[in-house]
C-alpha positions in Angstrom: -27.0 138.7 -175.5 -25.5 136.7 -178.5 -27.9 136.9 -181.7 -27.5 134.8 -184.7 -26.9 136.9 -188.2 -29.0 134.7 -190.4 -32.1 136.7 -190.7 -34.5 134.1 -191.7 -33.6 131.7 -188.7 -32.7 134.0 -186.5 -34.5 135.5 -183.4 -34.2 139.5 -183.0 -33.8 139.0 -179.2 -31.0 136.2 -179.6 -30.3 134.3 -175.9 -29.1 135.5 -173.0 -25.6 133.6 -172.0 -23.2 133.8 -168.9 -19.6 134.5 -170.3 -17.4 132.2 -168.1 -14.1 132.7 -170.3 -12.0 136.1 -171.4 -11.1 135.7 -175.3 -8.6 137.9 -176.8 -8.9 139.5 -180.1 -11.5 139.5 -183.1 -11.0 135.4 -183.2 -13.2 135.1 -179.7 -15.8 132.0 -180.2 -19.1 131.4 -177.9 -19.3 127.4 -177.0 -23.5 127.4 -176.4 -25.2 124.8 -174.8 -27.5 123.2 -176.8 -30.3 124.9 -175.1 -28.7 128.3 -175.5 -28.3 127.8 -179.1 -31.8 126.6 -179.5 -33.0 130.1 -178.2 -31.1 131.9 -181.4 -33.9 130.3 -183.3 -37.0 132.2 -184.0 -38.6 129.0 -183.1 -38.1 124.7 -182.6 -38.5 124.6 -186.4 -35.7 127.5 -187.4 -33.8 126.1 -184.3 -33.3 122.6 -185.9 -32.3 124.2 -189.0 -29.5 126.4 -187.2 -27.7 123.5 -185.6 -27.1 122.1 -189.2 -24.5 125.1 -189.6 -22.9 123.7 -186.8 -21.0 127.1 -186.4 -23.1 130.4 -187.0 -21.8 134.5 -187.3 -23.4 135.8 -184.2 -23.0 139.4 -183.1 -23.1 140.2 -179.5 -23.7 142.8 -176.5 -22.6 142.6 -173.0 -25.6 143.6 -170.7 -26.0 143.8 -166.8 -26.4 140.4 -165.0 -28.8 140.1 -162.0 -28.6 136.8 -159.8 -31.6 137.3 -157.5 -29.4 138.7 -154.8 -26.3 136.8 -155.7 -23.6 139.2 -156.6 -20.3 137.0 -156.8 -20.8 133.6 -156.5 -18.2 130.7 -156.7 -17.7 127.3 -156.9 -14.9 125.2 -155.3 -13.4 123.3 -158.5 -13.6 119.4 -159.0 -9.8 119.5 -158.9 -9.6 120.5 -155.4 -7.8 118.4 -152.8 -8.4 119.5 -149.1 -5.8 119.7 -147.7 -2.9 120.7 -150.7 -4.6 122.4 -153.4 -7.4 124.7 -153.3 -9.1 126.3 -156.6 -12.5 128.2 -157.2 -14.3 128.6 -160.5 -16.3 132.1 -160.4 -20.0 131.2 -161.6 -22.1 134.6 -161.3 -21.2 138.1 -161.1 -23.9 140.9 -160.7 -24.1 143.9 -163.0 -21.3 144.4 -165.4 -18.1 143.6 -163.4 -15.6 141.1 -163.9 -13.6 139.4 -161.5 -10.0 140.1 -162.1 -8.1 138.7 -159.2 -8.5 137.0 -156.0 -6.8 137.0 -152.8 -6.9 134.4 -149.7 -6.5 135.5 -146.4 -3.1 133.9 -144.7 -4.0 134.5 -141.0 -0.6 133.0 -139.3 0.9 135.7 -141.1 -1.7 138.2 -140.9 -1.4 139.0 -145.1 -3.7 138.6 -148.0 -2.3 136.3 -150.6 -2.8 136.6 -154.3 -4.5 133.4 -155.9 -3.0 132.1 -159.5 -5.6 133.0 -162.6 -5.5 129.2 -163.9 -7.8 130.0 -166.6 -11.0 131.7 -167.7 -12.6 132.2 -164.7 -10.6 129.5 -161.9 -8.4 130.8 -159.5 -6.0 128.8 -157.7 -3.6 128.0 -154.7 -1.5 125.3 -153.8 -1.1 124.4 -150.1 -4.2 127.1 -149.0 -3.8 127.7 -145.4 -5.6 125.4 -142.7 -9.0 125.8 -141.3 -11.3 128.3 -142.6 -10.9 129.9 -145.6 -11.8 133.8 -146.4 -11.4 135.6 -149.7 -11.6 139.1 -151.1 -12.6 139.8 -154.8 -11.2 142.5 -157.1 -13.7 143.3 -159.2 -13.5 145.8 -162.5 -15.7 147.5 -165.1 -15.2 150.4 -167.5 -15.2 152.6 -164.5 -12.7 151.1 -162.2 -12.0 148.5 -160.1 -12.0 147.9 -156.2 -11.4 145.0 -153.7 -14.7 143.7 -151.7 -14.1 141.1 -148.9 -16.6 138.1 -149.2 -18.6 138.1 -145.7 -18.9 134.5 -145.4 -15.6 132.2 -144.6 -15.4 128.7 -146.4 -15.7 126.5 -143.2 -12.4 123.9 -142.2 -13.9 120.7 -144.2 -14.4 122.4 -147.5 -15.0 119.8 -150.6 -14.5 119.9 -154.1 -18.5 121.0 -155.7 -19.6 123.3 -153.1 -21.2 126.2 -154.3 -20.8 129.9 -151.9 -22.3 133.4 -152.2 -20.5 136.3 -150.9 -23.3 138.2 -150.5 -21.4 141.2 -151.4 -22.3 144.2 -153.8 -19.4 145.2 -155.8 -21.3 148.3 -157.2 
């Protein structure tokens, strides 16, 4: 939850946003969509006044997320090319969990191999295995971390932009 700090314009309830990147230190920025930014205001008029500021001081608090039965949802990144390069964007993670690592199953070698964290919530892998792709996710919270395996495989004919729900509960 993000709330701006100009009392005469800002709604006390703030706006609920999904954070898709990890910033470090005290210079972290929230870049909000116009729709989310407008939710910071008390009403349409005060939202317009806030937009004139452009940059606002905010306070934020992490809150549990629920995504109607989808606990880890990811999308095949738009730069992915089948075959040759495979990347995913983590879209949703239920609860107060973070996906901190992803592994890809290499059937021929019978091993899980780490995907590289490219940036933010994007994990990639050069020269992915042919055929179906199976993923395993490391989910972390303030009480520890564990690995969970997706209940579904990505079909052999995968394409950039496709979205998948793992149907797993990290808790």
